[in-house]
C-alpha positions in Angstrom: 46.6 24.1 -53.8 47.3 26.6 -51.0 48.8 25.3 -47.7 45.8 26.7 -45.9 43.2 24.9 -47.9 45.3 21.7 -47.7 45.4 22.0 -43.9 41.7 22.5 -43.8 41.1 19.4 -45.8 43.5 17.4 -43.6 41.2 18.2 -40.7 38.3 16.4 -42.3 37.7 12.6 -42.0 36.2 10.7 -44.9 36.9 7.9 -47.3 34.5 9.4 -49.8 33.4 12.7 -51.4 32.9 15.9 -49.5 31.6 19.3 -50.3 33.0 22.4 -48.4 31.2 25.7 -48.7 33.0 28.7 -47.1 33.1 31.3 -49.7 35.0 29.1 -52.2 34.0 25.6 -53.3 36.1 22.5 -53.6 35.0 19.1 -54.8 37.3 16.1 -54.7 38.4 12.9 -53.0 40.5 13.0 -49.9 43.7 10.9 -49.9 43.6 7.6 -48.0 46.2 8.7 -45.4 43.9 11.5 -44.1 43.5 11.7 -40.3 41.1 9.4 -38.5 39.3 12.0 -36.4 38.1 15.5 -36.9 36.2 18.5 -35.4 34.0 20.3 -37.8 32.7 23.8 -36.8 29.8 24.8 -39.0 30.3 28.5 -38.2 33.8 28.5 -39.6 34.0 25.5 -41.8 30.8 26.1 -43.7 28.3 23.4 -44.7 29.4 19.8 -44.7 27.4 17.8 -47.2 27.8 14.0 -46.9 25.4 13.4 -49.7 23.6 10.0 -50.2 26.6 7.9 -50.8 26.6 5.1 -48.2 30.4 4.7 -48.4 30.9 8.0 -46.6 32.0 7.3 -43.1 32.8 9.6 -40.2 33.9 8.9 -36.7 33.2 12.2 -34.9 31.0 15.1 -36.1 30.5 18.0 -33.7 27.8 20.6 -34.5 27.6 24.0 -33.1 23.8 24.0 -32.5 21.7 21.5 -34.3 21.5 18.7 -36.8 18.5 19.2 -39.2 17.3 16.2 -41.3 15.1 16.4 -44.3 11.4 15.4 -44.0 12.2 11.8 -44.9 15.5 11.7 -43.0 16.3 9.4 -40.1 19.0 8.9 -37.6 20.2 5.2 -37.6 22.3 4.2 -34.6 22.9 0.6 -35.6 24.9 -1.2 -33.0 26.0 2.1 -31.6 24.6 4.1 -28.7 22.5 7.2 -29.5 22.5 9.6 -26.6 20.3 12.7 -26.4 16.7 13.9 -26.0 14.0 12.1 -28.0 11.5 14.8 -29.0 8.5 12.5 -29.5 6.8 10.3 -26.9 8.5 7.0 -25.9 6.4 4.4 -27.6 6.4 0.7 -28.5 8.7 1.3 -31.5 11.5 2.7 -29.3 11.2 -0.3 -27.0 11.0 -3.0 -29.7 7.5 -4.0 -28.4 5.2 -5.3 -31.1 2.2 -3.3 -30.1 0.6 -1.4 -27.2 -2.9 -0.4 -26.2 -4.5 2.0 -23.6 -4.2 0.5 -20.2 -1.3 -1.7 -20.9 1.6 -1.8 -18.4 5.3 -1.7 -19.0 7.7 -3.9 -17.0 11.3 -5.0 -17.1 11.5 -8.5 -18.6 15.3 -8.5 -18.4 18.1 -6.3 -17.2 18.3 -4.6 -20.6 14.8 -4.7 -22.0 11.1 -4.0 -21.4 7.9 -5.9 -22.2 4.2 -5.2 -22.3 1.6 -6.6 -19.8 -1.7 -6.3 -21.6 -4.7 -4.8 -19.7 -7.4 -7.2 -18.4 -10.9 -7.1 -17.2 -12.3 -4.9 -14.4 -11.5 -5.9 -10.8 -8.1 -7.5 -11.3 -5.0 -6.3 -9.5 -1.4 -6.5 -10.3 0.3 -9.1 -8.1 3.9 -9.9 -7.4 5.1 -13.2 -8.6 8.3 -13.0 -6.6 11.7 -11.3 -7.0 13.2 -11.7 -10.4 9.8 -12.7 -11.9 7.4 -10.6 -14.0 4.2 -9.4 -12.2 0.9 -11.0 -13.1 -2.7 -10.0 -13.1 -4.8 -11.6 -10.3 -7.6 -11.2 -7.8 -7.8 -10.7 -4.1 -8.5 -13.9 -2.3 -8.3 -15.9 -5.5 -11.7 -14.8 -6.8 -12.2 -13.6 -10.4 -12.7 -10.0 -9.2 -11.6 -7.8 -6.3 -14.5 -6.7 -4.2 -14.8 -5.0 -0.9 -17.6 -3.7 1.3 -17.5 -1.1 4.1 -19.4 -1.2 7.4 -19.7 1.6 9.9 -20.5 2.0 13.6 -21.3 5.2 15.5 -20.8 5.1 19.2 -22.7 7.9 20.9 -20.8 8.8 24.1 -20.0 5.3 25.5 -19.1 5.1 29.1 -15.6 4.8 30.3 -14.3 1.3 31.2 -14.9 0.1 34.8 -18.7 0.1 35.1 -19.6 -2.8 37.5 -21.5 -5.7 36.1 -21.4 -7.3 39.5 -19.3 -5.9 42.4 -17.4 -8.1 44.8 -18.1 -11.7 43.9 -17.0 -13.6 47.1 -14.6 -16.4 46.6 -16.7 -18.7 48.8 -19.6 -18.8 46.4 -20.6 -22.4 45.8 -23.1 -21.7 43.1 -23.2 -19.3 40.0 -24.3 -15.8 40.7 -27.4 -15.0 38.6 -28.9 -12.0 40.4 -27.9 -8.4 40.9 -26.2 -8.4 37.5 -26.1 -5.3 35.3 -25.4 -6.0 31.6 -23.3 -3.5 29.7 -25.2 -0.5 28.2 -23.7 -1.4 24.8 -22.0 -4.6 23.7 -18.4 -4.6 24.9 -15.7 -6.8 26.5 -15.4 -7.3 30.2 -12.6 -7.2 32.8 -12.3 -8.7 36.3 -10.6 -7.1 39.2 -9.1 -9.7 41.6 -8.2 -8.8 45.1 -4.7 -9.5 46.2 -5.6 -12.7 48.2 -8.3 -14.0 45.9 -8.6 -17.8 46.3 -11.7 -18.7 44.3 -9.8 -19.8 41.1 -10.8 -18.9 37.6 -14.0 -17.0 36.9 -16.5 -17.9 34.2 -19.0 -15.4 32.7 -22.0 -16.5 30.7 -24.3 -14.3 28.5 -25.0 -13.3 24.9 -22.8 -11.4 22.4 -23.7 -8.5 20.1 -25.3 -11.0 17.7 -27.5 -12.4 20.4 -25.6 -15.7 20.3 -24.7 -17.5 23.5 -21.2 -16.7 24.8 -19.0 -18.0 27.6 -15.6 -16.7 28.7 -13.3 -17.9 31.4 -11.0 -15.4 33.0 -7.7 -16.9 34.4 -7.4 -15.6 38.0 -4.3 -13.5 38.8 -4.7 -12.2 42.3 -4.1 -8.5 42.8 -4.5 -7.6 39.1 -7.2 -6.7 36.5 -7.6 -9.4 33.8 -9.0 -8.3 30.4 -11.4 -10.4 28.4 -11.5 -10.7 24.6 -15.1 -11.7 23.9 -18.0 -9.2 23.5 -20.9 -9.4 25.9 -24.3 -7.8 25.3 -25.9 -9.4 28.3 -24.5 -11.2 31.3 -26.6 -14.0 32.8 -24.3 -15.7 35.3 -20.9 -15.5 37.0 -19.2 -18.4 38.7 -15.9 -19.1 40.3 -14.0 -22.3 39.9 -13.0 -23.0 43.5 -14.9 -22.3 46.8 -12.5 -20.2 48.8 -12.4 -18.6 52.2 -14.7 -15.7 51.2 -14.9 -12.7 53.4 -12.9 -9.9 51.8 -11.6 -12.1 49.0 -13.6 -10.9 46.0 -13.6 -10.6 42.3 -15.4 -7.6 40.6 -16.7 -8.0 37.0 -16.7 -4.8 35.0 -17.0 -3.4 31.5 -13.8 -3.0 29.6 -12.6 -0.5 26.9 -13.2 -2.7 23.9 -16.5 -1.9 22.2 -18.5 -4.5 20.3 -19.0 -4.0 16.5 -22.1 -4.8 14.5 -20.2 -7.3 12.3 -17.0 -9.2 12.3 -14.4 -7.2 10.4 -13.0 -8.8 7.2 -9.6 -7.0 7.5 -7.6 -4.8 9.9 -8.1 -1.6 7.9 -10.3 1.2 9.4 -10.9 4.9 9.6 -11.9 6.2 13.0 -12.8 9.6 14.4 -13.3 10.9 18.0 -15.5 14.0 18.3 -14.8 14.7 14.6 -11.0 14.4 14.8 -9.0 11.5 13.4 -8.3 8.7 15.9 -6.6 5.3 15.7 -8.5 2.1 16.2 -7.4 -1.5 16.8 -9.9 -4.1 15.5 -10.6 -7.4 17.0 -11.0 -9.7 14.0 -12.1 -12.8 15.9 -15.0 -11.5 18.0 -15.8 -8.2 16.4 -14.5 -5.5 18.7 -12.7 -2.2 18.5 -10.3 -0.3 20.8 -9.9 3.4 20.2 -6.7 5.1 21.1 -8.7 7.8 22.8 -10.6 5.9 25.5 -14.4 6.4 26.0 -15.3 8.7 28.9 -19.1 9.0 28.7 -18.9 12.2 26.5 -16.8 11.4 23.5 -18.5 10.2 20.3 -16.8 7.8 17.9 -17.4 7.0 14.3 -15.7 3.9 12.7 -15.6 2.8 9.1 -14.1 -0.7 8.5 -14.0 -3.6 6.1 -17.2 -5.5 6.7 -20.7 -6.2 5.4 -23.1 -4.8 7.9 -24.0 -1.5 9.6 -26.1 -1.2 12.8 -28.3 1.2 14.6 -29.3 0.9 18.3 -28.7 2.1 21.8 -25.2 3.5 22.0 -24.5 2.1 18.5 -26.2 4.6 16.1 
């Protein structure tokens, strides 16, 4: 055997039979003291045929371009790591999942494995079960299905805040004021402007709300400031002060405020608002059914609001 051929054989690793084709052919068994690693270059070393004998073992095999298997061939990694691109789709077989169906979800059930969450009926949502716990199917609000409804309100050029409901309630009034009252043009909240030396105590306003239900709100007096209300008034029927003061120039003026009444109580804080066709932000009052737009009403601007609710309304100012 030539030294060159012997050197080429020494570069191969195997404890079984090999076939080398590179012009000449040699068949044989390598000695047991052959090296334990090898680089094989198909372009220069020819074809390497490992055959079907399971006793053939190689540590490292480097190919110039590709490894082509027969139609029935497979690559078995065993306990080793197989790194490289997988030509076909990642499926249940790759992830050791028993089965999968359209609509199923995949989630990590451990730090090293995945599991399948089977699809369920219409209306359910995927809910967190906490950190370190698999997610579960559930429903919003604990019902069997997630449902929602949208309500809308169109405000046709509502006036700016500050329209008088009653001007200059004197602090020395001993009885409720029930005359010369002007209810808001559309349902909205109220505000009271107290003069700096007001001494008539808190002020109570009585009327009806946007649902035609009786409503009463007491405004804590803060002399020299404007105090905002939170309840919506459609009508105002009486105004009274808690304490009989000195009167004269000591007054409190009841006015409309910036919050507009909604045709229904919102079921959540989400909304979509526009002002004259441009997107605007809105803050919903979930307790009494009101909305405050970022762009304030001025008597010319039109507002459209869509929000989570169950009713829409038409009427004066609310179209």
